[in-house]
N, C-alpha and C positions, 0 to 999 in steps of 0.2 A: 650873693651867691656868684659863683663863678660862671662865666658864659659857656664854658665847655660842659659843665655838668647839666645845664639847662637844655642844650641842644642835643645832647647825647641820646641816641635812640634807645639805649638800654635802660635809661631811666624812665622814659615815657611809656614804653610798651608794657603791657601787663605780663606777669609771669606766665610761662606756658603751662597749660593745664594738661594733666595726664588723663587720657581718655580711658574709660573703663571698657575692657573688651566685651563685657557682658551687655553693656548699654550702647549698642550701635545706633546710628541714626537711621530713621526709616528709609531714607534714600539709599543708604548702603545695603539695607535689607532687600530693597527692590532690585538693585543692581545684581546682588548675589542671586536672588530668585530668578531673574531673567537669564543670567549666565547659566544657571543650573538647567533651566528649561531649554535654552538653546543648545546646550551640550547634549541633553537627552535627545532632542529632536535630531541633531546631527548624527549621533550614534545610531539612532533608530533607522534613519534613512541609509546610513552606510551599511548597517546589518542587512536591511532589506535588499539593497542593491547588490551586495556581495552574494547573498543567497540566490538572487535571481541570476546573477552572472555565473555562479557555479552550476545552477540547474541548466542554464542555456548552454554552457560549455559541455556538460554531460550529454545533452540532447544532440548538439551538433557533432560531438565525437561519435555518438551512436550512428547518426546519419552518415557521417563520413566513412566509418568502418563498414556500414551496411552497403554503401555505394561501392566501396573498394571490393568488398566480398562479392557483390553482384557482378562487377566487372570481371573479377577473377573467375567466377562461376561460368559466365558467358564464354570466356576464353577457353576454359577447360572443356565446356560442352562442345564448343566448336572443334577443339582438338580431338575429342572423343568421337564426334561424328565423322571426322576425316578418317580416324583409325578404323571405325566400323565399316566405312565404305571401302576401305582397302583390305578388310579382313576376308579370309577365305570362307567358302560356303559352309564348311563344317562348324565354324564358330557360330554362324547365324542359326544353324540347325539346333544348337544348344538352347536357343530361346524357345523352340517348340517343346523341348523337354521340360523346361521351366513352366510353360503354360499347361502342359499335361499334368504336372505335379500340383499346380495350383488348382486345377479343376477337380482332381481327386481329393485334395484337401477340403475344398468347399463341400463336396458331396459327403465326405466323412463327417464334417461338422453338422450338416443337415440331418444325417442319419442319427447322430448322437442326440441332437435336439429333439427329434421325433420320439426317440425312446424315452427321454426324460419327461416329455409332455405326457406320454402314455402312462408312465409310472405315477405321475402326479394325479391324473384322472383316476387311476385305480386306487390310489391312497385316499383320495377324497371320497369315492364311493364306499370303500371299506370302512372308513372312519364314520361316515354318516350312518351306515348300516349298524355298526356296533353301538353307536350312541342311541339309536332308536331301540335297540334291544335292551340296553341297560337302563334307560330312563323309564321311570314309572309314571303313572298318571299323577297329576298334582292332587293334593288333599284339599277337599272342599268342605268347609264347615259352614252350616247354615243356622247358627245360633246367634242371638243378639247378645252382645257383650255390654255389661253395665259397669262402669267404673264409679267407685265411691270416692269422691274427692274431699270428703269431710275430715 
Protein backbone atom coordinates (compact mmCIF):
# COMPACT_ATOMS: atom_id res chain seq x y z
CA UNK A 1 0.00 0.00 0.00
CA UNK A 2 0.90 3.51 -0.51
CA UNK A 3 2.08 5.57 2.46
CA UNK A 4 -0.23 8.39 1.59
CA UNK A 5 -3.33 6.29 1.77
CA UNK A 6 -2.43 4.86 5.18
CA UNK A 7 -1.81 8.15 6.91
CA UNK A 8 -4.73 9.93 5.37
CA UNK A 9 -7.31 10.91 8.00
CA UNK A 10 -10.20 10.34 5.67
CA UNK A 11 -9.49 6.69 5.49
CA UNK A 12 -9.04 6.10 9.22
CA UNK A 13 -12.02 8.07 10.55
CA UNK A 14 -15.43 6.39 10.59
CA UNK A 15 -18.08 7.78 8.32
CA UNK A 16 -20.20 10.54 9.95
CA UNK A 17 -23.44 9.27 11.40
CA UNK A 18 -26.58 11.23 10.79
CA UNK A 19 -28.32 11.94 14.11
CA UNK A 20 -32.02 11.30 14.24
CA UNK A 21 -33.80 14.49 15.46
CA UNK A 22 -36.31 12.39 17.37
CA UNK A 23 -33.62 10.58 19.34
CA UNK A 24 -31.77 13.34 21.15
CA UNK A 25 -29.27 12.64 23.85
CA UNK A 26 -30.47 12.96 27.48
CA UNK A 27 -27.92 15.72 28.05
CA UNK A 28 -29.47 17.75 25.22
CA UNK A 29 -32.90 17.21 26.77
CA UNK A 30 -31.60 18.41 30.12
CA UNK A 31 -30.07 21.53 28.57
CA UNK A 32 -33.27 22.29 26.68
CA UNK A 33 -35.34 21.73 29.82
CA UNK A 34 -33.09 24.02 31.87
CA UNK A 35 -33.19 26.72 29.22
CA UNK A 36 -37.00 26.56 29.09
CA UNK A 37 -37.21 26.82 32.89
CA UNK A 38 -34.75 29.71 33.06
CA UNK A 39 -36.59 31.47 30.26
CA UNK A 40 -39.91 31.01 32.11
CA UNK A 41 -38.43 32.27 35.38
CA UNK A 42 -36.88 35.34 33.73
CA UNK A 43 -40.16 36.19 31.97
CA UNK A 44 -42.06 35.68 35.22
CA UNK A 45 -39.80 38.07 37.14
CA UNK A 46 -39.85 40.63 34.35
CA UNK A 47 -43.68 40.52 34.26
CA UNK A 48 -43.90 40.87 38.05
CA UNK A 49 -41.39 43.71 38.12
CA UNK A 50 -43.04 45.57 35.24
CA UNK A 51 -46.43 45.23 36.93
CA UNK A 52 -44.98 46.49 40.20
CA UNK A 53 -43.26 49.35 38.36
CA UNK A 54 -46.53 50.33 36.62
CA UNK A 55 -48.45 50.24 39.91
CA UNK A 56 -45.76 52.26 41.66
CA UNK A 57 -45.76 54.80 38.83
CA UNK A 58 -49.53 55.21 39.08
CA UNK A 59 -49.40 55.63 42.86
CA UNK A 60 -46.57 58.14 42.70
CA UNK A 61 -48.35 60.07 39.95
CA UNK A 62 -51.48 60.21 42.12
CA UNK A 63 -49.45 61.47 45.09
CA UNK A 64 -47.69 64.00 42.91
CA UNK A 65 -50.95 65.30 41.42
CA UNK A 66 -52.55 65.35 44.89
CA UNK A 67 -49.63 67.30 46.27
CA UNK A 68 -49.78 69.76 43.36
CA UNK A 69 -53.55 70.13 43.78
CA UNK A 70 -53.14 70.69 47.52
CA UNK A 71 -50.52 73.36 46.90
CA UNK A 72 -52.78 75.04 44.33
CA UNK A 73 -55.77 74.83 46.74
CA UNK A 74 -53.74 76.41 49.53
CA UNK A 75 -52.68 79.19 47.16
CA UNK A 76 -56.27 79.75 46.04
CA UNK A 77 -57.55 79.74 49.63
CA UNK A 78 -54.95 82.29 50.60
CA UNK A 79 -55.98 84.51 47.68
CA UNK A 80 -59.66 84.12 48.58
CA UNK A 81 -59.00 85.04 52.22
CA UNK A 82 -57.22 88.17 51.08
CA UNK A 83 -60.15 89.02 48.79
CA UNK A 84 -62.67 88.48 51.61
CA UNK A 85 -60.71 90.66 53.99
CA UNK A 86 -60.77 93.44 51.38
CA UNK A 87 -64.48 92.94 50.53
CA UNK A 88 -67.02 95.51 51.64
CA UNK A 89 -69.41 94.85 54.52
CA UNK A 90 -72.38 94.23 52.15
CA UNK A 91 -70.75 91.10 50.74
CA UNK A 92 -70.14 89.71 54.21
CA UNK A 93 -73.77 90.43 55.06
CA UNK A 94 -74.79 87.98 52.31
CA UNK A 95 -73.30 85.19 54.48
CA UNK A 96 -75.97 85.94 57.09
CA UNK A 97 -78.65 85.51 54.44
CA UNK A 98 -77.18 82.13 53.53
CA UNK A 99 -77.18 81.03 57.20
CA UNK A 100 -80.82 82.17 57.54
CA UNK A 101 -81.82 80.11 54.47
CA UNK A 102 -79.90 77.11 55.80
CA UNK A 103 -81.70 77.25 59.18
CA UNK A 104 -85.13 77.53 57.52
CA UNK A 105 -84.25 74.59 55.25
CA UNK A 106 -83.33 72.42 58.23
CA UNK A 107 -86.54 73.38 60.05
CA UNK A 108 -88.58 72.49 56.95
CA UNK A 109 -86.87 69.10 56.66
CA UNK A 110 -87.56 68.40 60.35
CA UNK A 111 -91.23 69.33 59.90
CA UNK A 112 -91.61 66.99 56.89
CA UNK A 113 -89.91 64.18 58.82
CA UNK A 114 -92.30 64.69 61.76
CA UNK A 115 -95.34 64.51 59.44
CA UNK A 116 -94.06 61.33 57.79
CA UNK A 117 -93.45 59.64 61.17
CA UNK A 118 -97.00 60.56 62.30
CA UNK A 119 -98.41 59.12 59.06
CA UNK A 120 -96.43 55.92 59.65
CA UNK A 121 -97.79 55.53 63.20
CA UNK A 122 -101.35 56.19 61.98
CA UNK A 123 -100.94 53.59 59.18
CA UNK A 124 -99.60 50.97 61.61
CA UNK A 125 -102.48 51.52 64.07
CA UNK A 126 -105.09 51.45 61.30
CA UNK A 127 -103.54 48.31 59.75
CA UNK A 128 -103.42 46.42 63.05
CA UNK A 129 -107.02 47.44 63.82
CA UNK A 130 -108.34 46.18 60.46
CA UNK A 131 -106.41 42.92 60.74
CA UNK A 132 -107.90 42.27 64.20
CA UNK A 133 -111.41 42.85 62.80
CA UNK A 134 -110.94 40.61 59.79
CA UNK A 135 -109.14 37.70 61.42
CA UNK A 136 -111.36 35.04 62.94
CA UNK A 137 -110.51 32.75 65.78
CA UNK A 138 -108.56 29.65 64.72
CA UNK A 139 -110.45 26.41 64.30
CA UNK A 140 -109.71 23.92 67.08
CA UNK A 141 -110.51 20.21 66.49
CA UNK A 142 -110.27 17.83 69.44
CA UNK A 143 -110.62 14.47 67.68
CA UNK A 144 -108.03 11.75 67.48
CA UNK A 145 -106.91 10.98 63.96
CA UNK A 146 -106.09 7.38 63.09
CA UNK A 147 -104.15 6.74 59.91
CA UNK A 148 -104.31 3.33 58.31
CA UNK A 149 -100.93 2.56 56.83
CA UNK A 150 -101.75 -0.94 55.59
